[in-house]
Each structure stands twice: as structure tokens, then as C-alpha cells.
C-alpha positions, 0 to 999 in steps of 0.5 A: 542688559548687554548682549553676555548678560543676555546670552548668559540668561538664555544659557540658564533658562533654556534647559529648566524651559525645556525641562517645563516643555516635556513636562506639559503633556503630563500636567495636561494629563494630570488636569484633565484636559487630555485622555490618552490610553493608559500606556501613554499616559504613564510614559508621558506623566513619567517624562513629567517627573524625570524633568522635573527631578532633573530640574530639582537635581540642578538646583540640589547641586548649586544649592551646595554653595549655602550649606555645610558640606556634608549636609549638603551630600545629605540634602542632596540626596533628599532632593533628587530622590523627591519623586521617589518620595512622592510616588511612594507617600501617595501609594502608601496614603492611598492605601489607607482607604484602599488596601489593594494599594498596600503592595504598590507602596511597598513595591516602589520603596523595595525596587528603589532600595535594591536598584540603588544598590545593586545596580547603581553602586557597581554602575558607579565603580565600572563608569569611574574605572573606565573614565580613570583608565583613559585618563591613566589615572586608575586606582591604587596599583591600577586596581579597579575600585572606589576609595571613600574617605572616612566620614562615609563611615557615618553613613555606613553606620546609619545603614546599619542602624536602619536595617537593624530597624527594618528587620522588624517589618518581616519579622512581624509581617507589618510596618508599624507606626512606631517603626516609621517614626524611629526611621524617620527620626534616625533620618533627621538625626542623620541630617544633624549629623551631616551638617558637622561634617567637614566642608568641601566647596562644590565643584559644579558643572553646566546648568548647575555652575550657571545657577550658582554662579548667580549672586547670593541672593538671586541664586537663592531666589532661583533656586526657591522658585524652581524648587516650587515649580518642580515640586508642583510638577511632581505632585500633580504627576504622582497620582495620575502616574501611579494610576496609569502605571497600574491600568497599563500594566493590566492592559499589556498584561504585564504583572502590576507589581513588578512594573511598580517595583521597577519602572517607577524608580527608574523615572524618579531616579534617573537624575540621581544616577545621572548625577553620580554617573557624571562625577564617575565620568570626571574621574571622581567616582567617590564622589559619586558613590558618596551621593548614592549612598547618601540616597540609600540612607534616606530612602531607608529611613525617611522614605521607608519611615513614611509610609505608615505615617502616610498610611494612618494619614489616609484613613489606615490603622496603625501599622501597614499589613504585610502579605508573604510577598511584601515581608520576603521583599523587605527581607531581601532588601534588608539582606541586600543593605547589610551586604553592602555595609559589610563590603564597604567597612574597609571604606573601599568598593573592589570588583569582586564586590562590585561583581557580587552585588550586580550578580545577586541583584540580576538573579533576584530581578529576572527570577521572581521565584519566592524560593530563590529570592529568599535563598539569595537573602540568606546568601546575602546575609552569609556574605555579609557575616563573612566580611564582618568577621573578616573586617571586625576591626572596622565595626566598633568605629562604623558603629560609632560614627553616627554618635561622633562628632568630626574632631574639626565640626563645621 
């Protein structure tokens, strides 16, 4: 092997070796070889999950070379939020025999969804605007905003369908197995629909580009090995991370529900945000927003739908009972999702829409008062209704998009 080839392999493998090294302390905790205080354990295990998630993000980008364009975005979103799936599903599974864990399953899902839309979408718009302005290439007439392509209407249609199903949860005060199965089936239908979307050659950079530069079968083998390694790390860290996070909240006097709702998603979704922010910083905020919108579809279908399935497998009944707080969380999250769809009906996220999403998210985050949060939920619905009326000409195409294949399918 020449020195040039050796240098290439070192540059390729080094980031993955660094991630494995960062994950080792958490793996020692998961294996029972180290017993630090809960706060330290939660931090170490969280770092393990973040490290594994970055590994998944790199190979997920490279895997786009072997997948249909629309499906690539969908599966990339699945891969990048795999840690979120594992943590949430664990909480739901454990709740089958331990009712106290039910609240944490709903907390993780609703927190992840609201963080993605209320903080993620505006952040991408802002970073993209600043990046384009620095290149003197800001949007139409120099305006703040992200323009999405017509195919993004498919994602909006699926989000709307999922939100209609999700409304059953706060209305009935439970997450029934049948609703979960319907959401999971909707997710698989989404992947099938995305597999027929037009293909664009992915633009890879950094570690993902080095993985993508490997010969076809070497690339696929490398991706498979790294995927199995990262998945093993996440599976080993998920359970002890969940328990230590809850114990750390108790030790520190922090509300455990809020800790699980916001800290766990921050750890598991770090690579997803990073990938989207990289796109935005490169002057391609539309690609960054497309990844987050697709991730939102995945979370609001497969992630939410998997909870009652895991609950039943864990020994629970055919439905997850929701107390008033949990029902309120699902109503607030559903309302935010409907507003997000309404704001994007014109396939553009502008400055007022970004500010509205962020401000309402921030108020609900800072003020956990149930009365105020319900007011915000109804405000979400009111704003959504206004934009549905104002942009009613787009509603038909948005609802039809999931069921209409492109004229030139892949």
C-alpha cells in the first residue's frame, strides 16, 4: 500500500476511531465495569449516543450514493434519528411493566418533535440566510427565507395525515395500538412514495465524502460494519442512559419529565441538526430544511407509532394511558405540526414564519404552566387555520401529493 493510500485510510478511519474512543466510558458503564454518580454516568452515556449518532450520520450521507434520491433523504433522516428511536422505544417497552415510565416515553417523543420544528426549522433559515448573505447570494430580492422544491409537498402531505391520526391521542387520552400501527404503516408508505421521487446526485463532504469515494462494494461493506458498530453502541447505552438521566434529575432536584423531554433529544438529535446546519452553512438551506422536514415525518409517524407497539411487547395493554399532562403534550405537538404545515404550504419559510415558530416554542419551553401551554396550542391552530384559508389553493395539491407519483418516477 502506497503512502498516499495509507494517508487516505487514516483520514477515513480516524473520525470513527475518535467516536469509538469517546463512546468507551459509556460502554464501560453499560457493561457494569464503572459505576460513577448518576450525573457523570448520564453525561458519559449521552456522549456515547452522540458519538454513535455522528457515525450513523456520516455513513448515512454516503449511503445516498446507492439509493433513490427521495428515498435517500427519507432513510438518511431515519438513520440520523435512530438514537431517538432507541431511547423512546426503551421507555415505552419499560412502561409495559413499570407504569411510571409511561410519562417519559411521551416526554421524549413530544420534546424531540417540538425541538425539531420550533428550534430546528428557524435555525436553518437563519444560518442559511447569513451564509448566503456572506456570499452575496441571499434569497429572492435579498429576502430572508428558504424555498423548497415541489417534491417537498409530499412531506407536508404526510405530516398532515399523521397529525390527523395523532389528534386521536389527546381526544381519547390514550395512544392505542391501532393508532400506532396506522402511523407505522403510514411511515412505510412514505418510504415507498419517496423511493419514486426524482434522484439528485448527493454532494458529500468531509468524512462522508471519503466513505463515498470507496469502491462500490468496499463502500457498502464499510457502511454495514460501521452501522452495526454504531447500533451496538446505541443499544448498549440506551437503557443505562435513560435510568441515569432520571436518577440525575432526582439527585439534582430537576424535574425529571422536563429533563427527559429536552436533554435526551438534544443528545440523540445532535448529528441531525449538525448535518442540516452544515447544508445551511454551505449556502444550501433548502437541503438542510428538507432533511429536518423528512426527519419530522419520521418522528411523527414511525417514532410515535412505535410506542404502543413497544408497550405491548413490554407487557402492557393494547393502549398507553395518558394523564392530563401527556395528553396536553400531544395536543401541543400536534398543533405545532399543523401550523408548520400551514406555514410551508407556499413552499417557503420566511422571516415571520420562522420568528413565529421560534417564539411560540420558546414561550412554551420557558413557561411550563398548563394554562399557557393550552393557550399556545390553540394559537398554533388559529394561525394554521388562517394560513390554510389564505393559501387554500395549495391544500388540494398538498393532500394529493402522497398519493401521486412523479411524472418521471425513478
